[in-house]
N, C-alpha and C positions, 0 to 999 in steps of 0.2 A: 411378492409384497414390496421388496425394495424398489423394483421398477415402477410400480404403481405410485408409490409415495414420491419418488423422484419426479415423475411426470406432473403429479398434482402440485407439488411445491413450486416447481418452475412456473407453471401456469398461474399460480396465486401471486408469485412475485411480479409477473408480467402485468397483471391487471390490478395490482395494489389492493387486493381484497383482504378483509380481516381473516386472520387464522387464529383459532383457539385450539391449543394442542395439549395433549397429555403424552407423557413418555413412559415407556417401560423398557428398561435395560436389563437383560439377563446375562448371566455369566457364560463365557465361552464364545468364540467367534461365530460358531454355527447358529447359536440361538439368540444372539444379540439383535433385538428388533426395536425400532422406534415406531410407536403407534401414534398416529396423528388424527385428531377429530377436527374437521374443517367446518366452519360456519361461514357461508357466503351471504352477504347482505348487500345487494346491489343498490338498494335505495338509500342506504346510510353508510357509505364507504368511509373507512377510517384508516389512518396510517398503520402499517404493519407494526406489530410489537417487535421488540429486540429479538425475542426467542424465535419468532417466525423468520426474520431476516437471516439470522445465523443458521437456522435449519436449511434455508434455501442455498446458502453457500456450501454447507456440508453435502447436500444433495448433489450440487453441481460438481463438487470435488470428487465424488465417487466415480465420475466419468473422466477424471483428469489423469493423464499419464504420470504426473508428478506425485500422485498418491501411492506410487510404488515403493516409496521409502517410509518405513515405520516412524511415527512421531506422535508424541502426546504433548498438548499444550492447553492453556486455559484462555478464557475470554471473560473479561469483566466489563459490564456496562453499568455504571453507577446508577443506583435507584431502579435498576431493571433486573439484574440477576448476574449469576456466575455460571460458567459452563466449562466442561472438559470436552475436548475433541480428541478422539483416539483413532489415529490412522494406523491400521494394522500392517500395511505393506503387502497385503494378500489380495489377489483378484478372484472374484467369484463370477458366476454366469451373469450377474446383474451389474457388475462393475467392481471397483475397488472397495474394500471393506473400510468404511469410515463411520464412526459412531459418535453420537452426541449424547451427553447426559448432564444433568444439573449438578452444580458444585464444582469447585476447583480440583485439579488433579491431586491424587493422594501423594505422589512422589514429586519432589521439587522439579520445576521446569520453567519455561518462559510463559508469560501471560500477556495477551493484548488487553490494554486498558483503553476503552473507547467511549467517548461521550456519545450519548444516544443520537444527538443531532448529526454528529459526524458519521455514525453508522448508517443513518438514513441517507445522508448525502452520498456515501459510497454505494449504497444499494441502488440509488436513483441515478448513478453515473455522473454526479455533479463534481466529484473529486475522487481521486484514486487513493488507495491505502498508503502507498509510499509517500505521496505528497502530504497526506495527513500526518505522517510521522517525521517529515523533514525538518531539520533545524540546523542552525549555524554552530551553536555551542551546546555542550552536553547538558547544561542547566536550563536551556531554553524550554519554554512551555510548548507542548504540542497537544492537539485534541485527540490524538491516538498515539500511544506509546507502547513499547515492548519492555516489560518489567521482568526481572528475574525473581522467582520465589526464593525465600530464605533457604539457604543450603544448596541452591543450584549454582554450580560453577562449571559452565561449559568450557570445553577446549576452544582454542581459537578457530579450529576448523568447524566445530559445531556452531559457534556463534556466527561465523561468516555465512552459514546456510540460512539464517533467519530472514535476511532481506529478500533473497530470491524466492524463498518459500512464501513470504508475505505477498509478493506479487502474484504467485500462482494461486494461492488459496483465495485471495480477495479479488481476483479477476475472473469473471465468469466466461464460460464458453471456450471454444477452440476453432480457429486460432484466436489467441488472446489479443484483443484490440484495446488500445489505451487512448481514451479521449483526452484532449487538452485544449486550452484556449482561454481567452479572457473570461473571468468569472469562475474558473476552475483551478485557481492557484492559491498558494499561501505566500507569505513574505518571509524571506531569510536572506542574509548577506546584503540587505539593502534593496532587493528587487523582488518581483513576483515570479514564482516558479511553479512548474509541474514536473514531478519526477516521472521519468519513463520506466527505467529499469536499473536495478543495482545487483551486481554479484561480484565476487572477488575478481579484480582485474578490470572491471568496467563500471562506470556510473554514467547515466545519461539523464538529461533534463532539458526542459524548455524554459527560457527566461523571457520575461516581458519587463522592460525597463521604462518606467514612466518619466515624463518631463521632470527634471530636477532630482530624480533618483540618483543615488551614489552607491554603486555596487562594490562590495569588498573595500569599503572606505576604512574599515577598522584594520589596523596594521596586523592584528592577530590572525586574520584570515586572508592575507594577500599573497601568501605563498603556500603551495601544496607540494608534498613529497613525490608527486607523480605528474606526468605530462598531461596536457589537456588541449583540446581543439575547441574553438568557439566559431560556430558557423552562423554568419549573419543572415537573417531571413527578411528583415524589414528595417528600413531607416538607417541612420548612421549614429553609432555610439562612440563617444570619445573615450580614450583610455590612456593609461600609462603603464608600460611594460618594462621592467628593469630600469626605470628612470627615463625611458624614452616615450615621448608623446606619440600616440597613434590614433587614427580614425578607422573604425571598422564599419564598412557599409555593406548593404545587401549585395549578395553575390560573391562575398569574400569570406575566407576562413583564416583564422590566425592560430598559430601553434605557440603554446606557452610551455617552455621546458620545465622540468621539475625544479622546485625551490626558487622560482623566480617571482619576485613581487609584481603584482599587477592589480589595477583597480579601474573602474569604469563609471561613466556618468553620461547623462542624456541632456544635451544643450538645446534640443529641438522642442517643438510644441506638440509632437506626437510620440506615442510609445514606440520603442524599438523592440525587436524580437530576435532571439538567437537560440540555437541548439548548443548545449554544452556537453562535450564528450570527455570524460576523464578516464584514463586507462593506464595499464601497466602495473607493476608491482606496487602494492600499497593502496591502489584505488579501490 
């Protein structure tokens, strides 16, 4: 049953066909089953509903090696619904046991709050989930956020697992491929960015600096407690590192030590591009 459902859901996601579903969740790992009724209408195709998109990610994660660790979390899509994803951390003949049911988790945990348009964009490969969550300051708006339910107080170790988990759950297939480029970014720190991957000790992203953009111009974000490398891919970006003027051109990489002030700007008529690698303790 699980194998057939998984195959049908992935095919539906690929052809963007309408899915109308019903769910039946029973107690006990051996009897928990999701029943899906599919209606295919090739003459009047409509965007997938939030529930169908989420089901397709659950189906994909059943084949993901990172489903080996038990975890329960919630998903909220405003005006669409609320769901609980229960990852058992147990493998069966059909894959890892991952179950979906309507409603938020009974016990406090973390919850993804996603705007429907953003969920669609992630599903269609127009943006990735970590980019949708990226921000410069804690209070900044994001179209996808990780919220903590009342009473949930994760340890630092548990909280640090959320970013890498987000990458694996919201990235389909294996090996996991991350699309990036113009039109697939959001703005933070004064430039356009796409996040590649975050986990404790390393953060990676792609930056696109438009003419007249000023990156890290706010003094509050000019120094980080960990080192970083900036790998120039296109054009020449002007900067200031620890008070010294620098030019970073394609084919060069600059090392920024921890706690060193730095900022960047584009004086040319074309966008410049770079890879940002933050690493070490605290990254």
